[in-house]
C-alpha positions as a Markdown table, in Angstrom:
| # | Residue | x | y | z |
|---|---|---|---|---|
| 1 | Met | -94.2 | -162.9 | -95.5 |
| 2 | Lys | -97.3 | -165.5 | -96.3 |
| 3 | Ile | -98.0 | -166.9 | -99.1 |
| 4 | Ala | -101.5 | -168.9 | -99.6 |
| 5 | Leu | -101.2 | -172.3 | -101.5 |
| 6 | Pro | -104.3 | -174.7 | -102.3 |
| 7 | Asn | -104.7 | -177.3 | -99.1 |
| 8 | Lys | -105.8 | -179.9 | -101.6 |
| 9 | Gly | -106.9 | -181.1 | -105.0 |
| 10 | Arg | -105.3 | -181.2 | -108.5 |
| 11 | Leu | -103.4 | -178.0 | -107.7 |
| 12 | Tyr | -101.9 | -179.2 | -104.3 |
| 13 | Glu | -99.0 | -181.4 | -105.5 |
| 14 | Pro | -97.6 | -179.3 | -108.6 |
| 15 | Cys | -97.4 | -176.4 | -106.1 |
| 16 | Met | -95.5 | -178.5 | -103.5 |
| 17 | Gln | -93.2 | -179.6 | -106.2 |
| 18 | Leu | -92.5 | -175.9 | -107.6 |
| 19 | Phe | -92.0 | -174.6 | -104.2 |
| 20 | Glu | -89.7 | -177.6 | -103.5 |
| 21 | Arg | -87.7 | -176.7 | -106.4 |
| 22 | Ala | -87.6 | -172.9 | -106.1 |
| 23 | Gly | -86.0 | -173.6 | -102.9 |
| 24 | Leu | -88.9 | -172.6 | -100.8 |
| 25 | Arg | -90.1 | -176.0 | -99.4 |
| 26 | Pro | -92.7 | -176.3 | -96.8 |
| 27 | Ile | -91.1 | -177.7 | -93.5 |
| 28 | Asn | -93.7 | -180.1 | -91.8 |
| 29 | Ala | -96.5 | -179.2 | -94.4 |
| 30 | Gly | -99.5 | -181.8 | -94.8 |
| 31 | Met | -102.7 | -181.6 | -96.2 |
| 32 | Arg | -104.4 | -181.0 | -92.6 |
| 33 | Arg | -102.2 | -178.1 | -91.8 |
| 34 | Leu | -103.2 | -174.7 | -92.0 |
| 35 | Phe | -99.7 | -173.3 | -91.8 |
| 36 | Ala | -96.0 | -174.1 | -92.4 |
| 37 | Lys | -92.6 | -172.6 | -92.2 |
| 38 | Thr | -90.4 | -172.6 | -95.1 |
| 39 | Leu | -86.4 | -173.0 | -95.7 |
| 40 | Asp | -86.7 | -169.2 | -95.8 |
| 41 | Pro | -87.2 | -167.8 | -92.2 |
| 42 | Glu | -89.0 | -164.7 | -93.7 |
| 43 | Ile | -91.4 | -166.8 | -95.7 |
| 44 | Asp | -94.7 | -168.9 | -94.1 |
| 45 | Ile | -97.1 | -170.9 | -96.1 |
| 46 | Leu | -100.8 | -170.7 | -95.5 |
| 47 | Phe | -102.8 | -173.7 | -96.8 |
| 48 | Ala | -106.4 | -172.6 | -98.1 |
| 49 | Arg | -109.0 | -173.9 | -100.6 |
| 50 | Ala | -108.1 | -172.6 | -104.0 |
| 51 | Gln | -111.3 | -170.9 | -104.4 |
| 52 | Asp | -110.5 | -168.8 | -101.3 |
| 53 | Ile | -107.2 | -167.7 | -102.1 |
| 54 | Pro | -108.0 | -164.3 | -104.2 |
| 55 | Glu | -110.2 | -163.1 | -101.2 |
| 56 | Tyr | -107.1 | -163.7 | -98.7 |
| 57 | Val | -104.6 | -161.9 | -101.1 |
| 58 | Gln | -107.0 | -159.1 | -101.7 |
| 59 | Asp | -107.7 | -158.4 | -98.0 |
| 60 | Gly | -104.1 | -158.9 | -96.8 |
| 61 | Ala | -104.5 | -162.2 | -95.0 |
| 62 | Ala | -101.7 | -163.3 | -97.6 |
| 63 | Asp | -99.0 | -161.2 | -99.4 |
| 64 | Leu | -98.8 | -163.7 | -102.1 |
| 65 | Gly | -101.2 | -166.4 | -103.3 |
| 66 | Val | -101.3 | -169.3 | -105.9 |
| 67 | Thr | -104.4 | -170.3 | -107.5 |
| 68 | Gly | -106.6 | -170.6 | -111.0 |
| 69 | Tyr | -106.9 | -167.6 | -113.0 |
| 70 | Asp | -110.4 | -168.6 | -113.4 |
| 71 | Leu | -110.6 | -168.3 | -109.7 |
| 72 | Ile | -109.2 | -165.1 | -109.6 |
| 73 | Met | -111.5 | -163.7 | -112.2 |
| 74 | Glu | -114.9 | -165.4 | -110.8 |
| 75 | Ala | -114.0 | -163.5 | -107.4 |
| 76 | Lys | -113.3 | -160.1 | -109.2 |
| 77 | Ala | -110.1 | -160.0 | -106.7 |
| 78 | Asn | -108.2 | -156.8 | -106.9 |
| 79 | Val | -104.9 | -158.4 | -106.9 |
| 80 | Glu | -101.8 | -158.0 | -108.8 |
| 81 | Ile | -100.8 | -160.9 | -111.2 |
| 82 | Leu | -97.2 | -161.6 | -111.0 |
| 83 | Leu | -96.4 | -164.6 | -113.0 |
| 84 | Asp | -98.3 | -167.4 | -114.9 |
| 85 | Leu | -96.7 | -170.6 | -113.5 |
| 86 | Lys | -97.7 | -172.6 | -116.3 |
| 87 | Phe | -99.5 | -175.7 | -115.0 |
| 88 | Gly | -103.2 | -176.5 | -114.2 |
| 89 | Val | -104.0 | -175.3 | -117.9 |
| 90 | Ala | -107.9 | -175.6 | -118.4 |
| 91 | Glu | -110.5 | -174.1 | -120.6 |
| 92 | Leu | -113.9 | -172.8 | -119.0 |
| 93 | Val | -116.3 | -173.6 | -121.5 |
| 94 | Leu | -120.1 | -173.7 | -122.5 |
| 95 | Ala | -121.4 | -177.2 | -123.1 |
| 96 | Ala | -124.8 | -178.8 | -124.3 |
| 97 | Pro | -125.8 | -182.3 | -124.5 |
| 98 | Asn | -124.9 | -184.3 | -127.5 |
| 99 | Gly | -127.6 | -184.3 | -129.9 |
| 100 | Ser | -129.6 | -181.4 | -128.6 |
| 101 | Lys | -130.6 | -178.0 | -130.8 |
| 102 | Ile | -128.6 | -176.0 | -128.7 |
| 103 | Lys | -125.3 | -175.5 | -131.4 |
| 104 | Ala | -124.7 | -171.7 | -130.0 |
| 105 | Ala | -124.9 | -169.3 | -127.0 |
| 106 | Gly | -127.9 | -167.5 | -128.6 |
| 107 | Asp | -129.8 | -170.6 | -128.7 |
| 108 | Leu | -130.0 | -170.5 | -124.8 |
| 109 | Arg | -131.7 | -167.4 | -124.7 |
| 110 | Gly | -134.2 | -167.8 | -121.9 |
| 111 | Lys | -133.0 | -171.3 | -121.0 |
| 112 | Arg | -131.1 | -172.3 | -118.0 |
| 113 | Val | -127.3 | -172.8 | -117.6 |
| 114 | Ala | -125.7 | -174.6 | -114.6 |
| 115 | Thr | -122.2 | -173.7 | -113.5 |
| 116 | Gln | -119.9 | -173.2 | -110.3 |
| 117 | Phe | -118.7 | -169.9 | -111.8 |
| 118 | Pro | -121.9 | -167.5 | -111.6 |
| 119 | Asn | -120.0 | -164.2 | -111.9 |
| 120 | Leu | -117.9 | -165.4 | -115.2 |
| 121 | Thr | -121.2 | -166.9 | -116.7 |
| 122 | Thr | -123.0 | -163.7 | -116.1 |
| 123 | Gln | -120.4 | -161.8 | -117.8 |
| 124 | Phe | -120.2 | -164.0 | -120.3 |
| 125 | Phe | -123.9 | -163.9 | -121.6 |
| 126 | Lys | -124.1 | -160.2 | -120.6 |
| 127 | Glu | -121.5 | -159.4 | -123.2 |
| 128 | Lys | -123.3 | -161.3 | -125.9 |
| 129 | Gly | -126.8 | -159.8 | -125.0 |
| 130 | Ile | -128.2 | -162.9 | -124.4 |
| 131 | Asp | -130.7 | -163.5 | -121.3 |
| 132 | Val | -130.5 | -166.8 | -119.5 |
| 133 | Lys | -131.1 | -168.2 | -115.8 |
| 134 | Ile | -128.0 | -169.0 | -114.2 |
| 135 | Val | -128.5 | -171.9 | -112.1 |
| 136 | Glu | -125.4 | -171.9 | -109.2 |
| 137 | Val | -124.4 | -175.4 | -108.3 |
| 138 | Ser | -121.5 | -176.5 | -105.9 |
| 139 | Gly | -120.5 | -179.9 | -107.9 |
| 140 | Ala | -120.9 | -182.5 | -110.2 |
| 141 | Thr | -121.9 | -179.7 | -113.0 |
| 142 | Glu | -121.9 | -182.2 | -115.8 |
| 143 | Ile | -125.1 | -184.2 | -114.6 |
| 144 | Thr | -127.4 | -181.1 | -114.7 |
| 145 | Pro | -128.6 | -181.2 | -118.2 |
| 146 | His | -129.5 | -184.8 | -118.0 |
| 147 | Val | -131.9 | -184.5 | -114.8 |
| 148 | Gly | -133.9 | -181.4 | -116.1 |
| 149 | Ile | -131.8 | -178.9 | -113.8 |
| 150 | Ala | -130.2 | -176.7 | -116.8 |
| 151 | Glu | -130.3 | -177.2 | -120.7 |
| 152 | Ala | -126.7 | -176.4 | -120.7 |
| 153 | Ile | -123.4 | -175.9 | -118.7 |
| 154 | Ile | -120.2 | -173.9 | -118.2 |
| 155 | Asp | -117.5 | -175.6 | -116.6 |
| 156 | Leu | -113.9 | -176.2 | -116.8 |
| 157 | Thr | -112.1 | -178.7 | -118.7 |
| 158 | Ser | -108.6 | -179.6 | -119.2 |
| 159 | Ser | -108.8 | -182.8 | -121.7 |
| 160 | Gly | -112.6 | -182.9 | -122.7 |
| 161 | Thr | -113.0 | -186.4 | -121.4 |
| 162 | Thr | -115.4 | -185.8 | -118.4 |
| 163 | Leu | -117.5 | -184.2 | -121.0 |
| 164 | Ala | -117.4 | -187.0 | -123.5 |
| 165 | Val | -118.2 | -189.4 | -120.8 |
| 166 | Asn | -121.2 | -187.4 | -119.8 |
| 167 | Gln | -122.1 | -187.0 | -123.4 |
| 168 | Leu | -121.6 | -183.4 | -123.6 |
| 169 | Gln | -120.3 | -181.2 | -126.3 |
| 170 | Ile | -118.4 | -178.0 | -126.4 |
| 171 | Ile | -120.6 | -175.1 | -127.8 |
| 172 | Glu | -118.1 | -172.0 | -127.0 |
| 173 | Arg | -115.0 | -171.4 | -125.1 |
| 174 | Val | -115.4 | -169.0 | -122.4 |
| 175 | Leu | -111.9 | -168.6 | -120.7 |
| 176 | Leu | -108.6 | -170.2 | -120.7 |
| 177 | Thr | -107.2 | -170.8 | -117.4 |
| 178 | Ser | -103.8 | -171.7 | -116.0 |
| 179 | Val | -102.3 | -171.2 | -112.2 |
| 180 | Arg | -101.0 | -167.8 | -111.4 |
| 181 | Leu | -98.9 | -166.0 | -108.6 |
| 182 | Ile | -100.7 | -163.2 | -107.0 |
| 183 | Ala | -99.9 | -160.5 | -104.9 |
| 184 | Asn | -101.6 | -157.8 | -102.5 |
| 185 | Lys | -101.3 | -154.6 | -104.1 |
| 186 | Glu | -100.3 | -152.5 | -100.5 |
| 187 | Ser | -97.9 | -155.7 | -99.6 |
| 188 | Leu | -96.1 | -155.3 | -103.4 |
| 189 | Lys | -95.5 | -151.7 | -102.6 |
| 190 | Lys | -94.0 | -152.5 | -99.0 |
| 191 | Asn | -92.2 | -155.8 | -100.0 |
| 192 | Lys | -91.1 | -155.4 | -103.6 |
| 193 | Ala | -87.8 | -156.6 | -103.3 |
| 194 | Lys | -88.6 | -159.9 | -101.4 |
| 195 | Met | -91.4 | -160.6 | -103.4 |
| 196 | Gly | -89.4 | -160.1 | -106.4 |
| 197 | Glu | -87.0 | -162.9 | -105.2 |
| 198 | Ile | -89.7 | -165.2 | -104.8 |
| 199 | Gln | -91.2 | -164.6 | -108.2 |
| 200 | Thr | -87.6 | -165.1 | -109.8 |
| 201 | Ala | -87.2 | -168.5 | -107.9 |
| 202 | Leu | -90.3 | -169.6 | -109.2 |
| 203 | Glu | -90.0 | -168.3 | -112.6 |
| 204 | Ser | -86.4 | -170.1 | -112.6 |
| 205 | Val | -88.1 | -173.5 | -112.1 |
| 206 | Ile | -90.6 | -172.6 | -114.9 |
| 207 | Gln | -87.5 | -171.6 | -117.4 |
| 208 | Ala | -85.8 | -174.7 | -116.8 |
| 209 | Glu | -88.9 | -176.9 | -117.5 |
| 210 | Gly | -88.6 | -179.1 | -120.3 |
| 211 | Lys | -84.6 | -178.0 | -120.8 |
| 212 | Arg | -81.7 | -180.1 | -120.8 |
| 213 | Tyr | -78.0 | -178.9 | -120.3 |
| 214 | Ile | -75.2 | -180.7 | -122.5 |
| 215 | Met | -71.7 | -181.1 | -122.0 |
| 216 | Met | -69.1 | -182.4 | -124.6 |
| 217 | Asn | -65.4 | -182.2 | -125.6 |
| 218 | Val | -64.8 | -181.3 | -129.3 |
| 219 | Pro | -61.6 | -181.4 | -131.1 |
| 220 | Lys | -61.1 | -177.8 | -132.8 |
| 221 | Val | -61.1 | -179.1 | -136.2 |
| 222 | Ala | -64.8 | -180.5 | -135.6 |
| 223 | Leu | -66.1 | -176.9 | -133.9 |
| 224 | Glu | -67.6 | -175.6 | -136.7 |
| 225 | Lys | -69.4 | -178.8 | -137.5 |
| 226 | Val | -70.7 | -179.1 | -133.9 |
| 227 | Lys | -72.1 | -175.4 | -133.7 |
| 228 | Lys | -74.2 | -176.2 | -136.4 |
| 229 | Val | -76.1 | -178.7 | -135.0 |
| 230 | Met | -76.7 | -177.2 | -131.5 |
| 231 | Pro | -79.7 | -175.2 | -130.9 |
| 232 | Gly | -78.7 | -173.6 | -127.7 |
| 233 | Leu | -81.0 | -170.5 | -126.1 |
| 234 | Ala | -78.0 | -168.3 | -126.9 |
| 235 | Gly | -75.7 | -170.4 | -128.9 |
| 236 | Pro | -72.8 | -172.8 | -127.3 |
| 237 | Thr | -70.7 | -171.8 | -124.9 |
| 238 | Val | -67.0 | -172.8 | -126.0 |
| 239 | Met | -64.2 | -173.2 | -123.3 |
| 240 | Gln | -60.8 | -174.2 | -123.5 |
| 241 | Val | -59.7 | -177.5 | -122.1 |
| 242 | Glu | -56.5 | -177.4 | -120.2 |
| 243 | Ser | -55.3 | -181.1 | -120.9 |
| 244 | Gly | -55.0 | -180.2 | -124.6 |
| 245 | Ala | -54.6 | -177.5 | -127.0 |
| 246 | Ser | -56.8 | -179.3 | -129.6 |
| 247 | Thr | -59.8 | -179.7 | -127.7 |
| 248 | Val | -62.4 | -177.5 | -126.4 |
| 249 | Ala | -65.1 | -177.8 | -124.0 |
| 250 | Val | -69.0 | -177.1 | -125.5 |
| 251 | His | -72.1 | -176.6 | -123.3 |
| 252 | Ala | -75.5 | -175.6 | -124.3 |
| 253 | Val | -79.1 | -175.7 | -122.9 |
| 254 | Val | -81.4 | -177.5 | -125.1 |
| 255 | Asn | -85.0 | -178.3 | -125.3 |
| 256 | Glu | -85.7 | -181.8 | -124.0 |
| 257 | Gly | -87.3 | -183.2 | -127.1 |
| 258 | Asp | -84.3 | -182.3 | -129.3 |
| 259 | Val | -81.9 | -184.4 | -127.2 |
| 260 | Phe | -82.2 | -187.5 | -128.9 |
| 261 | Ala | -81.6 | -186.2 | -132.5 |
| 262 | Ile | -78.9 | -183.9 | -131.1 |
| 263 | Ile | -76.7 | -186.5 | -129.6 |
| 264 | Asn | -76.4 | -188.9 | -132.7 |
| 265 | Ala | -75.9 | -185.6 | -134.7 |
| 266 | Leu | -73.1 | -184.1 | -132.3 |
| 267 | Lys | -71.7 | -187.8 | -132.4 |
| 268 | Gly | -71.3 | -187.8 | -136.3 |
| 269 | Ala | -69.9 | -184.2 | -136.2 |
| 270 | Gly | -67.1 | -185.2 | -133.9 |
| 271 | Ala | -67.9 | -184.6 | -130.4 |
| 272 | Lys | -66.8 | -187.0 | -127.6 |
| 273 | Asp | -67.4 | -187.3 | -123.8 |
| 274 | Ile | -71.1 | -186.0 | -124.2 |
| 275 | Leu | -73.0 | -185.6 | -121.1 |
| 276 | Val | -77.0 | -184.5 | -120.3 |
| 277 | Val | -77.9 | -183.6 | -117.4 |
| 278 | Pro | -81.2 | -182.1 | -115.9 |
| 279 | Ile | -81.7 | -178.4 | -115.2 |
| 280 | Glu | -83.3 | -177.4 | -111.9 |
| 281 | Arg | -83.4 | -173.9 | -112.4 |
| 282 | Met | -82.5 | -171.4 | -115.0 |
| 283 | Val | -82.3 | -167.6 | -114.2 |
| 284 | Arg | -82.3 | -165.4 | -117.5 |
């Protein structure tokens, strides 16, 4: 089974980290390699441009792929979206120069809009009933309004910094995107079990993101107080400690951001020997 992954760019490193944590680390992978084995002998990696991956998966060159939702929609790919991988979050936006007369999409009627996403841009203006001229560019979209190529742009932004630096302001939001796991529809029918294993492995890493596992010993007389300060996903797990009938072990999964406050609250409630450990994967 082949999985297509981005071969470079902002999605490459997060993908490598995700697959390594999921137990699917590519072997002898590098940004110049086209193929790589994984720790699973049944799974190979195909490295490709992120924008080509939707077509590779649609046409069956790869059974699964990882790429941006914006690229999937731009390619109009006939694929099955299996999972939102929760990284590469960005917005496709309509933007115009600061101080321009363009305050809404309707102000662009008959004007030019530069973009690397001609299909999504066409769809956006068509749904609004606005006729514009689309200028397709391959990069540096932000500069086009300043050199007379277009009056506005549609482009991706994650923080808005690049737009601000180039003196552009957001007029409307077009699409919210993040990285998705996609499947070839025919391959999904034939290999549903194996694809399910891969999806579960990746999902378990996502579920564990931002979570910590807390373990402690608690005197039975303090157990109810400790339970009240433990915001576990399904409540804390309480186990008998063999060394003494008066003490129990309490375990729980908590959000990373809550750890600082919880530790102090647990000490105040009577918990002892508190351990906090990271979680690599969590299967629900």
